[in-house]
Gaussian input, Z-matrix of N, CA and C with variables (Angstrom, degrees):
# hf/3-21g

backbone

0 1
 N
 C     1     B1
 C     2     B2     1     A1
 N     3     B3     2     A2     1     D1
 C     4     B4     3     A3     2     D2
 C     5     B5     4     A4     3     D3
 N     6     B6     5     A5     4     D4
 C     7     B7     6     A6     5     D5
 C     8     B8     7     A7     6     D6
 N     9     B9     8     A8     7     D7
 C    10    B10     9     A9     8     D8
 C    11    B11    10    A10     9     D9
 N    12    B12    11    A11    10    D10
 C    13    B13    12    A12    11    D11
 C    14    B14    13    A13    12    D12
 N    15    B15    14    A14    13    D13
 C    16    B16    15    A15    14    D14
 C    17    B17    16    A16    15    D15
 N    18    B18    17    A17    16    D16
 C    19    B19    18    A18    17    D17
 C    20    B20    19    A19    18    D18
 N    21    B21    20    A20    19    D19
 C    22    B22    21    A21    20    D20
 C    23    B23    22    A22    21    D21
 N    24    B24    23    A23    22    D22
 C    25    B25    24    A24    23    D23
 C    26    B26    25    A25    24    D24
 N    27    B27    26    A26    25    D25
 C    28    B28    27    A27    26    D26
 C    29    B29    28    A28    27    D27
 N    30    B30    29    A29    28    D28
 C    31    B31    30    A30    29    D29
 C    32    B32    31    A31    30    D30
 N    33    B33    32    A32    31    D31
 C    34    B34    33    A33    32    D32
 C    35    B35    34    A34    33    D33
 N    36    B36    35    A35    34    D34
 C    37    B37    36    A36    35    D35
 C    38    B38    37    A37    36    D36
 N    39    B39    38    A38    37    D37
 C    40    B40    39    A39    38    D38
 C    41    B41    40    A40    39    D39
 N    42    B42    41    A41    40    D40
 C    43    B43    42    A42    41    D41
 C    44    B44    43    A43    42    D42
 N    45    B45    44    A44    43    D43
 C    46    B46    45    A45    44    D44
 C    47    B47    46    A46    45    D45
 N    48    B48    47    A47    46    D46
 C    49    B49    48    A48    47    D47
 C    50    B50    49    A49    48    D48
 N    51    B51    50    A50    49    D49
 C    52    B52    51    A51    50    D50
 C    53    B53    52    A52    51    D51
 N    54    B54    53    A53    52    D52
 C    55    B55    54    A54    53    D53
 C    56    B56    55    A55    54    D54
 N    57    B57    56    A56    55    D55
 C    58    B58    57    A57    56    D56
 C    59    B59    58    A58    57    D57
 N    60    B60    59    A59    58    D58
 C    61    B61    60    A60    59    D59
 C    62    B62    61    A61    60    D60
 N    63    B63    62    A62    61    D61
 C    64    B64    63    A63    62    D62
 C    65    B65    64    A64    63    D63
 N    66    B66    65    A65    64    D64
 C    67    B67    66    A66    65    D65
 C    68    B68    67    A67    66    D66
 N    69    B69    68    A68    67    D67
 C    70    B70    69    A69    68    D68
 C    71    B71    70    A70    69    D69
 N    72    B72    71    A71    70    D70
 C    73    B73    72    A72    71    D71
 C    74    B74    73    A73    72    D72
 N    75    B75    74    A74    73    D73
 C    76    B76    75    A75    74    D74
 C    77    B77    76    A76    75    D75
 N    78    B78    77    A77    76    D76
 C    79    B79    78    A78    77    D77
 C    80    B80    79    A79    78    D78
 N    81    B81    80    A80    79    D79
 C    82    B82    81    A81    80    D80
 C    83    B83    82    A82    81    D81
 N    84    B84    83    A83    82    D82
 C    85    B85    84    A84    83    D83
 C    86    B86    85    A85    84    D84
 N    87    B87    86    A86    85    D85
 C    88    B88    87    A87    86    D86
 C    89    B89    88    A88    87    D87
 N    90    B90    89    A89    88    D88
 C    91    B91    90    A90    89    D89
 C    92    B92    91    A91    90    D90
 N    93    B93    92    A92    91    D91
 C    94    B94    93    A93    92    D92
 C    95    B95    94    A94    93    D93
 N    96    B96    95    A95    94    D94
 C    97    B97    96    A96    95    D95
 C    98    B98    97    A97    96    D96
 N    99    B99    98    A98    97    D97
 C   100   B100    99    A99    98    D98
 C   101   B101   100   A100    99    D99
 N   102   B102   101   A101   100   D100
 C   103   B103   102   A102   101   D101
 C   104   B104   103   A103   102   D102
 N   105   B105   104   A104   103   D103
 C   106   B106   105   A105   104   D104
 C   107   B107   106   A106   105   D105
 N   108   B108   107   A107   106   D106
 C   109   B109   108   A108   107   D107
 C   110   B110   109   A109   108   D108
 N   111   B111   110   A110   109   D109
 C   112   B112   111   A111   110   D110
 C   113   B113   112   A112   111   D111
 N   114   B114   113   A113   112   D112
 C   115   B115   114   A114   113   D113
 C   116   B116   115   A115   114   D114
 N   117   B117   116   A116   115   D115
 C   118   B118   117   A117   116   D116
 C   119   B119   118   A118   117   D117
 N   120   B120   119   A119   118   D118
 C   121   B121   120   A120   119   D119
 C   122   B122   121   A121   120   D120
 N   123   B123   122   A122   121   D121
 C   124   B124   123   A123   122   D122
 C   125   B125   124   A124   123   D123
 N   126   B126   125   A125   124   D124
 C   127   B127   126   A126   125   D125
 C   128   B128   127   A127   126   D126
 N   129   B129   128   A128   127   D127
 C   130   B130   129   A129   128   D128
 C   131   B131   130   A130   129   D129
 N   132   B132   131   A131   130   D130
 C   133   B133   132   A132   131   D131
 C   134   B134   133   A133   132   D132
 N   135   B135   134   A134   133   D133
 C   136   B136   135   A135   134   D134
 C   137   B137   136   A136   135   D135
 N   138   B138   137   A137   136   D136
 C   139   B139   138   A138   137   D137
 C   140   B140   139   A139   138   D138
 N   141   B141   140   A140   139   D139
 C   142   B142   141   A141   140   D140
 C   143   B143   142   A142   141   D141
 N   144   B144   143   A143   142   D142
 C   145   B145   144   A144   143   D143
 C   146   B146   145   A145   144   D144
 N   147   B147   146   A146   145   D145
 C   148   B148   147   A147   146   D146
 C   149   B149   148   A148   147   D147
 N   150   B150   149   A149   148   D148
 C   151   B151   150   A150   149   D149
 C   152   B152   151   A151   150   D150
 N   153   B153   152   A152   151   D151
 C   154   B154   153   A153   152   D152
 C   155   B155   154   A154   153   D153
 N   156   B156   155   A155   154   D154
 C   157   B157   156   A156   155   D155
 C   158   B158   157   A157   156   D156
 N   159   B159   158   A158   157   D157
 C   160   B160   159   A159   158   D158
 C   161   B161   160   A160   159   D159
 N   162   B162   161   A161   160   D160
 C   163   B163   162   A162   161   D161
 C   164   B164   163   A163   162   D162
 N   165   B165   164   A164   163   D163
 C   166   B166   165   A165   164   D164
 C   167   B167   166   A166   165   D165
 N   168   B168   167   A167   166   D166
 C   169   B169   168   A168   167   D167
 C   170   B170   169   A169   168   D168
 N   171   B171   170   A170   169   D169
 C   172   B172   171   A171   170   D170
 C   173   B173   172   A172   171   D171
 N   174   B174   173   A173   172   D172
 C   175   B175   174   A174   173   D173
 C   176   B176   175   A175   174   D174
 N   177   B177   176   A176   175   D175
 C   178   B178   177   A177   176   D176
 C   179   B179   178   A178   177   D177
 N   180   B180   179   A179   178   D178
 C   181   B181   180   A180   179   D179
 C   182   B182   181   A181   180   D180
 N   183   B183   182   A182   181   D181
 C   184   B184   183   A183   182   D182
 C   185   B185   184   A184   183   D183

   B1=1.4264
   B2=1.5205
   B3=1.2286
   B4=1.5817
   B5=1.4613
   B6=1.4077
   B7=1.3943
   B8=1.5748
   B9=1.3006
   B10=1.3287
   B11=1.5206
   B12=1.3065
   B13=1.4454
   B14=1.6668
   B15=1.2144
   B16=1.3890
   B17=1.6213
   B18=1.3910
   B19=1.3973
   B20=1.5669
   B21=1.2390
   B22=1.3740
   B23=1.5003
   B24=1.2841
   B25=1.4668
   B26=1.6408
   B27=1.3362
   B28=1.3630
   B29=1.6093
   B30=1.2185
   B31=1.5017
   B32=1.4398
   B33=1.2571
   B34=1.3769
   B35=1.5263
   B36=1.4046
   B37=1.4716
   B38=1.4526
   B39=1.2420
   B40=1.5016
   B41=1.4495
   B42=1.2393
   B43=1.4574
   B44=1.5487
   B45=1.2774
   B46=1.4690
   B47=1.5594
   B48=1.4173
   B49=1.3825
   B50=1.5751
   B51=1.4060
   B52=1.5107
   B53=1.5604
   B54=1.3600
   B55=1.4284
   B56=1.6370
   B57=1.2750
   B58=1.3692
   B59=1.4332
   B60=1.3840
   B61=1.4942
   B62=1.4601
   B63=1.3755
   B64=1.5489
   B65=1.5625
   B66=1.2487
   B67=1.4144
   B68=1.6279
   B69=1.4161
   B70=1.4426
   B71=1.4930
   B72=1.4237
   B73=1.4646
   B74=1.4749
   B75=1.3088
   B76=1.5297
   B77=1.4042
   B78=1.4512
   B79=1.5221
   B80=1.5091
   B81=1.4417
   B82=1.4069
   B83=1.5848
   B84=1.2390
   B85=1.4984
   B86=1.5144
   B87=1.3195
   B88=1.5487
   B89=1.5133
   B90=1.3516
   B91=1.4359
   B92=1.5462
   B93=1.3458
   B94=1.4056
   B95=1.5106
   B96=1.3710
   B97=1.4776
   B98=1.5529
   B99=1.3118
   B100=1.3918
   B101=1.6193
   B102=1.2834
   B103=1.4869
   B104=1.4881
   B105=1.3549
   B106=1.3834
   B107=1.6088
   B108=1.3332
   B109=1.5629
   B110=1.5321
   B111=1.1800
   B112=1.4649
   B113=1.6191
   B114=1.4335
   B115=1.3352
   B116=1.6455
   B117=1.2999
   B118=1.3983
   B119=1.5683
   B120=1.3407
   B121=1.5213
   B122=1.5520
   B123=1.4171
   B124=1.4704
   B125=1.4697
   B126=1.3345
   B127=1.3906
   B128=1.5783
   B129=1.4072
   B130=1.4459
   B131=1.5627
   B132=1.3148
   B133=1.4367
   B134=1.5006
   B135=1.3953
   B136=1.3933
   B137=1.5683
   B138=1.3110
   B139=1.4951
   B140=1.4598
   B141=1.4058
   B142=1.4222
   B143=1.6118
   B144=1.2947
   B145=1.3504
   B146=1.5612
   B147=1.2446
   B148=1.5851
   B149=1.4277
   B150=1.2821
   B151=1.3934
   B152=1.5877
   B153=1.4583
   B154=1.5334
   B155=1.4027
   B156=1.4331
   B157=1.5185
   B158=1.6403
   B159=1.3532
   B160=1.4558
   B161=1.4796
   B162=1.3063
   B163=1.5295
   B164=1.4828
   B165=1.2260
   B166=1.6440
   B167=1.4637
   B168=1.2768
   B169=1.4756
   B170=1.4959
   B171=1.3492
   B172=1.3919
   B173=1.6166
   B174=1.3045
   B175=1.4126
   B176=1.5668
   B177=1.3093
   B178=1.3847
   B179=1.5308
   B180=1.3986
   B181=1.4101
   B182=1.6199
   B183=1.3379
   B184=1.5745
   B185=1.4183
   A1=112.84
   A2=115.55
   A3=121.57
   A4=103.83
   A5=115.38
   A6=122.54
   A7=108.12
   A8=116.22
   A9=123.88
   A10=110.62
   A11=117.36
   A12=126.72
   A13=109.95
   A14=117.65
   A15=119.12
   A16=104.00
   A17=115.99
   A18=118.33
   A19=107.59
   A20=121.76
   A21=130.54
   A22=111.43
   A23=119.31
   A24=124.66
   A25=108.55
   A26=116.68
   A27=120.22
   A28=114.02
   A29=118.84
   A30=127.19
   A31=104.54
   A32=125.19
   A33=129.00
   A34=116.08
   A35=112.91
   A36=114.62
   A37=113.81
   A38=121.01
   A39=118.49
   A40=114.71
   A41=121.15
   A42=125.03
   A43=109.85
   A44=120.38
   A45=132.09
   A46=103.61
   A47=114.83
   A48=120.56
   A49=107.34
   A50=110.27
   A51=116.48
   A52=107.23
   A53=120.50
   A54=114.78
   A55=103.77
   A56=114.40
   A57=122.96
   A58=109.23
   A59=118.40
   A60=127.88
   A61=106.84
   A62=122.83
   A63=121.89
   A64=106.97
   A65=119.90
   A66=125.17
   A67=110.75
   A68=110.85
   A69=116.84
   A70=110.25
   A71=115.55
   A72=117.39
   A73=114.18
   A74=113.81
   A75=118.56
   A76=110.74
   A77=116.16
   A78=122.86
   A79=103.99
   A80=115.39
   A81=121.51
   A82=111.05
   A83=116.47
   A84=120.55
   A85=111.67
   A86=115.24
   A87=116.05
   A88=108.70
   A89=123.71
   A90=127.26
   A91=113.41
   A92=114.28
   A93=121.65
   A94=114.81
   A95=116.48
   A96=119.02
   A97=107.09
   A98=121.66
   A99=122.22
   A100=110.53
   A101=118.87
   A102=117.71
   A103=112.70
   A104=118.24
   A105=118.56
   A106=117.77
   A107=106.07
   A108=107.70
   A109=108.81
   A110=114.73
   A111=126.99
   A112=112.48
   A113=112.29
   A114=123.41
   A115=108.08
   A116=116.45
   A117=122.79
   A118=109.92
   A119=117.07
   A120=115.05
   A121=111.25
   A122=117.82
   A123=117.60
   A124=106.84
   A125=117.78
   A126=128.02
   A127=106.61
   A128=114.64
   A129=116.94
   A130=104.64
   A131=108.09
   A132=117.58
   A133=113.86
   A134=110.81
   A135=114.11
   A136=109.37
   A137=116.88
   A138=119.09
   A139=108.99
   A140=118.98
   A141=118.87
   A142=106.10
   A143=114.99
   A144=122.44
   A145=114.74
   A146=119.84
   A147=118.06
   A148=112.26
   A149=122.17
   A150=121.99
   A151=117.83
   A152=109.24
   A153=115.03
   A154=121.09
   A155=113.24
   A156=118.13
   A157=95.81
   A158=109.82
   A159=124.29
   A160=117.17
   A161=115.69
   A162=122.89
   A163=107.91
   A164=116.85
   A165=119.63
   A166=102.45
   A167=112.52
   A168=122.38
   A169=112.32
   A170=114.23
   A171=112.24
   A172=109.16
   A173=116.52
   A174=121.46
   A175=110.89
   A176=122.54
   A177=119.85
   A178=103.23
   A179=115.29
   A180=121.34
   A181=106.29
   A182=108.28
   A183=115.51
   A184=109.87
   D1=127.35
   D2=-172.70
   D3=-90.89
   D4=139.16
   D5=171.51
   D6=-113.38
   D7=133.38
   D8=-176.44
   D9=-97.49
   D10=43.31
   D11=-177.04
   D12=-70.79
   D13=120.05
   D14=-174.67
   D15=-101.32
   D16=129.83
   D17=178.95
   D18=-86.89
   D19=145.96
   D20=176.94
   D21=-75.40
   D22=118.02
   D23=179.72
   D24=-95.43
   D25=109.93
   D26=179.63
   D27=-86.78
   D28=149.39
   D29=176.31
   D30=-112.82
   D31=118.05
   D32=170.68
   D33=-92.13
   D34=129.30
   D35=172.50
   D36=-66.26
   D37=145.61
   D38=-170.86
   D39=-80.97
   D40=-2.43
   D41=179.80
   D42=-93.87
   D43=147.12
   D44=174.94
   D45=-112.26
   D46=125.12
   D47=-176.10
   D48=-104.52
   D49=147.45
   D50=-178.23
   D51=-86.78
   D52=-24.44
   D53=-176.85
   D54=-133.03
   D55=160.07
   D56=-172.06
   D57=-75.15
   D58=-29.87
   D59=174.19
   D60=-57.36
   D61=-49.50
   D62=-178.45
   D63=-61.23
   D64=-44.24
   D65=-174.99
   D66=-64.01
   D67=-32.17
   D68=-178.11
   D69=-75.37
   D70=-35.36
   D71=174.71
   D72=-56.98
   D73=-42.33
   D74=179.15
   D75=-65.10
   D76=-43.52
   D77=179.99
   D78=-48.40
   D79=-61.67
   D80=-171.59
   D81=-55.92
   D82=-37.11
   D83=177.19
   D84=-64.19
   D85=-45.81
   D86=-179.97
   D87=-65.41
   D88=-42.72
   D89=176.48
   D90=-57.43
   D91=-43.26
   D92=-177.00
   D93=-68.99
   D94=-28.75
   D95=-178.56
   D96=-68.78
   D97=-30.11
   D98=-178.04
   D99=-93.59
   D100=5.01
   D101=-173.47
   D102=-65.06
   D103=-44.53
   D104=178.15
   D105=-108.89
   D106=22.05
   D107=-177.46
   D108=-91.67
   D109=-171.12
   D110=-170.08
   D111=-95.18
   D112=-24.93
   D113=-173.28
   D114=-85.23
   D115=161.07
   D116=169.66
   D117=-63.60
   D118=136.42
   D119=-179.52
   D120=-69.15
   D121=153.94
   D122=-175.72
   D123=-79.76
   D124=165.42
   D125=163.81
   D126=-88.80
   D127=122.10
   D128=-178.66
   D129=-122.04
   D130=136.57
   D131=175.82
   D132=-134.57
   D133=146.41
   D134=174.74
   D135=-104.08
   D136=130.07
   D137=-175.71
   D138=-115.33
   D139=136.46
   D140=179.56
   D141=-95.38
   D142=137.94
   D143=-179.65
   D144=-89.94
   D145=167.01
   D146=177.25
   D147=-62.57
   D148=-29.95
   D149=179.03
   D150=-89.64
   D151=29.00
   D152=-177.64
   D153=48.34
   D154=39.90
   D155=172.78
   D156=-127.03
   D157=167.96
   D158=-175.77
   D159=-116.59
   D160=143.69
   D161=173.70
   D162=-121.56
   D163=147.92
   D164=171.68
   D165=-105.11
   D166=142.02
   D167=165.63
   D168=-133.52
   D169=154.63
   D170=178.09
   D171=-148.38
   D172=165.46
   D173=178.86
   D174=-146.72
   D175=170.50
   D176=169.47
   D177=-161.73
   D178=162.60
   D179=-174.16
   D180=-76.69
   D181=136.69
   D182=179.18
   D183=-90.12

């Protein structure tokens, strides 16, 4: 039996942030760019690294 399970592919923003506030500003900007667009909005996440810094990653349906 074949499963058509699609794995989510995340795109990581190249910058590492020292505060969650800085990462949140980028998250808001990414979400706002798709607000009035024709495409589905991306899923945007803020991830905390082991060294207490933050990265932003996003994905969208292809």
